[in-house]
C-alpha positions as CSV (number, residue, x, y, z in Angstrom):
1,X,120.0,-43.5,51.6
2,X,123.5,-43.3,53.1
3,X,126.5,-43.2,50.8
4,X,128.7,-46.3,51.6
5,X,131.9,-44.7,50.3
6,X,131.6,-42.0,52.9
7,X,132.4,-44.3,55.8
8,X,134.8,-46.6,54.0
9,X,132.9,-49.9,53.7
10,X,133.4,-50.0,49.9
11,X,136.8,-48.4,50.0
12,X,138.4,-50.6,52.7
13,X,141.2,-52.4,51.0
14,X,141.8,-54.8,53.9
15,X,139.6,-57.1,55.7
16,X,138.3,-55.5,58.8
17,X,135.9,-53.2,60.7
18,X,135.5,-49.5,61.1
19,X,133.3,-47.8,63.7
20,X,132.6,-44.1,63.7
21,X,131.0,-42.3,66.7
22,X,128.9,-39.2,66.2
23,X,128.0,-37.2,69.4
24,X,124.5,-37.9,70.5
25,X,123.2,-38.3,74.0
26,X,126.5,-39.3,75.5
27,X,127.5,-40.9,77.8
28,X,124.2,-42.8,77.9
29,X,123.5,-43.4,74.2
30,X,126.0,-43.7,71.4
31,X,125.3,-43.0,67.7
32,X,127.6,-45.3,65.7
33,X,128.2,-46.1,62.1
34,X,129.5,-49.6,61.8
35,X,131.1,-50.8,58.6
36,X,132.8,-54.1,57.8
37,X,134.2,-56.1,54.9
38,X,135.7,-59.4,54.1
39,X,136.7,-58.1,50.7
40,X,133.9,-60.1,49.0
41,X,131.0,-58.7,51.0
42,X,130.6,-55.5,53.0
43,X,127.9,-53.8,55.1
44,X,127.2,-50.6,56.8
45,X,124.7,-49.6,59.5
46,X,124.0,-46.5,61.6
47,X,122.8,-47.7,65.0
48,X,122.4,-46.7,68.6
49,X,123.6,-48.4,71.7
50,X,125.1,-47.8,75.1
51,X,128.9,-47.7,76.0
52,X,128.3,-50.8,78.0
53,X,127.5,-52.7,74.8
54,X,130.9,-51.9,73.5
55,X,132.5,-52.9,76.8
56,X,130.6,-56.2,76.9
57,X,131.7,-57.0,73.3
58,X,135.3,-55.9,74.1
59,X,135.5,-58.1,77.2
60,X,134.2,-61.1,75.4
61,X,136.5,-60.7,72.4
62,X,139.6,-59.8,74.4
63,X,139.8,-63.4,75.7
64,X,138.1,-65.3,72.9
65,X,138.2,-68.2,72.6
66,X,138.3,-69.6,76.1
67,X,137.8,-73.2,75.0
68,X,137.4,-75.1,71.7
69,X,134.7,-75.0,70.5
70,X,133.6,-71.6,71.6
71,X,131.2,-68.9,70.5
72,X,130.0,-65.4,71.6
73,X,127.0,-63.5,70.3
74,X,126.0,-59.8,70.5
75,X,122.6,-58.8,69.1
76,X,120.6,-55.6,69.0
77,X,117.3,-55.1,67.3
78,X,115.3,-57.7,65.5
79,X,114.2,-58.8,62.1
80,X,110.7,-59.7,63.3
81,X,108.1,-57.3,62.0
82,X,106.1,-57.6,65.2
83,X,109.1,-56.2,67.2
84,X,109.0,-53.0,65.1
85,X,112.8,-52.6,65.4
86,X,114.5,-50.0,63.3
87,X,117.3,-52.4,62.4
88,X,118.9,-55.7,63.4
89,X,122.6,-55.9,64.1
90,X,124.5,-59.0,65.3
91,X,128.1,-60.1,65.8
92,X,128.9,-63.8,66.3
93,X,132.4,-64.9,67.1
94,X,133.0,-68.6,66.8
95,X,135.8,-71.1,66.4
96,X,136.0,-72.8,63.0
97,X,138.1,-75.9,63.9
98,X,139.6,-77.8,66.9
99,X,142.8,-75.8,66.5
100,X,141.1,-72.6,67.7
101,X,140.9,-70.7,64.4
102,X,138.1,-68.2,64.5
103,X,135.7,-66.1,62.5
104,X,133.5,-63.1,63.2
105,X,130.1,-63.2,61.6
106,X,128.5,-59.8,60.8
107,X,124.7,-59.6,60.3
108,X,123.1,-56.3,59.3
109,X,119.5,-55.7,58.3
110,X,118.1,-52.2,58.0
111,X,114.5,-53.5,58.3
112,X,113.3,-51.2,55.5
113,X,110.6,-52.0,52.9
114,X,111.3,-52.2,49.2
115,X,113.0,-50.5,47.5
116,X,115.1,-49.3,50.4
117,X,115.7,-52.7,52.0
118,X,119.2,-54.0,52.7
119,X,120.7,-56.8,54.5
120,X,124.0,-58.7,54.6
121,X,125.5,-61.6,56.5
122,X,129.1,-62.7,56.1
123,X,132.1,-63.9,58.2
124,X,135.6,-62.6,58.6
125,X,138.1,-65.4,59.1
126,X,140.7,-64.5,61.6
127,X,143.1,-65.7,64.3
128,X,142.2,-65.5,68.0
129,X,144.9,-62.9,68.5
130,X,143.2,-60.6,66.0
131,X,139.9,-60.9,67.8
132,X,141.6,-60.2,71.0
133,X,143.0,-57.0,69.5
134,X,139.5,-56.0,68.4
135,X,138.3,-56.6,72.0
136,X,141.1,-54.3,73.4
137,X,140.2,-51.6,70.8
138,X,136.5,-51.8,71.7
139,X,137.3,-51.5,75.4
140,X,139.3,-48.3,74.7
141,X,136.7,-47.0,72.3
142,X,134.0,-47.4,75.0
143,X,135.8,-44.8,77.1
144,X,134.5,-42.2,74.6
145,X,137.8,-40.5,74.0
146,X,138.0,-41.5,70.4
147,X,135.7,-40.9,67.4
148,X,136.8,-43.7,65.1
149,X,138.0,-47.3,65.5
150,X,139.7,-49.2,62.8
151,X,140.5,-52.9,63.0
152,X,142.1,-55.1,60.4
153,X,142.7,-58.8,60.5
154,X,146.4,-58.3,59.8
155,X,146.7,-55.6,62.6
156,X,148.4,-53.2,60.2
157,X,145.5,-50.8,60.0
158,X,144.4,-50.9,63.7
159,X,143.9,-47.4,65.1
160,X,141.8,-45.2,67.4
161,X,141.2,-41.7,66.1
162,X,140.6,-39.0,68.6
163,X,139.2,-36.2,66.4
164,X,136.1,-36.7,64.3
165,X,136.8,-36.9,60.6
166,X,135.6,-34.2,58.3
167,X,133.2,-36.6,56.5
168,X,129.6,-35.6,56.4
169,X,127.4,-37.0,59.1
170,X,125.1,-39.9,58.1
171,X,121.8,-38.9,56.6
172,X,119.9,-42.1,57.1
173,X,119.2,-44.6,59.9
174,X,120.9,-47.5,58.2
175,X,122.1,-49.1,55.0
176,X,123.3,-52.6,54.4
177,X,124.9,-53.8,51.2
């Protein structure tokens, strides 16, 4: 089982998202560790996707919302046993009121059997401008020049880190809390 403190999900003091990239079969397949928190709930998952997934999410969030009400969804994997997916990961951006306030829902399920199962679903309330910043960060991160993305609702902790941190690589396919 992966240690959540390694990647910051439990140590994040501010509401936000961290994505770490570990070299794999780039540039076609990315090995990512995604962690997020809204200070009450947090989750972490190691998953695989293509750079185009990050680009698609980034483009959608960079201009979100385009109308009120609005929503955007990204999903990879499945929770259905018959799909035999290693995990399920989803992000749902949505407006919360007619003024355009937003939230980003995070859903993680490691699709493991007891006692190793883990799943979480929570939303991060935010302003449109913060989601737009996340979109810009994801577009830059998709260029594969950085190994870590950090986004906070406040913007004070936003960063792209070029060098891979010294933390140990993940040892499991996924962990949700």
